[in-house]
Every structure is written in C-alpha cells, then in structure tokens.
N, C-alpha and C positions, 0 to 999 in steps of 0.2 A: 328549334328549327327542324324542319324535315330533312331527310337525306337529300332530296332533290334540291332544296334551297341551299344546303351546304355545298353541293356539287356546283351549282350555278355560281355561288360566291367564289369558290376556288378557281373556276375558269375565268371569272371576271378579274380576279386578283392577278392572274397571269397575263391577261390581255390588255387591260387598261393602261398599265405603265408604258406599254409599247406604242400607244396611240399619241397623236399630236395633242397638245393641250386643248385646242378648240373642241376636239372630239371628246376628250375627257369631260370637259365642262358640259357638253350637250348630254352625255350619258347621265351625269350627276343631276342635271335639270330634269330629265325624264324620270329618273328614280324618285326625286323629291316630289314631283307632280303626282306620280303613282301612289306614293305614300300618303299624300294629302287627300287624294280621292278615296283611298281605302278608309282612312280615318273618318272622312265625311260620311261615307256609306255605312260604316259601323255605327256612327252616332244616330243616323236616321233609322237604322234597323233596331237599335237598342233602346 
C-alpha cells in the first residue's frame, strides 16, 4: 500500500469505532462497492 492509503486507513481506524453502528455499516457498504467496481474495471482493462 502507498503511504497515502496507510494514512487513510489509520484515520479510519480512529474514526469508525466512534460512529454509530448504522454509519459504520454504511461506510463498509460503500467500501465494498468501491472494491467491486475497481475489480470489475481491472478485469475489463486486463
């Protein structure tokens, strides 16, 4: 991972536990959707 990605993960690790469970679930859903889109785009490009 890049330094920027590590910085983002570190900040999220501090913030997410403080959020209500519904917000945590929403963030997880967004992250999973972004990962799926990235994988789809990589398959199309590759």
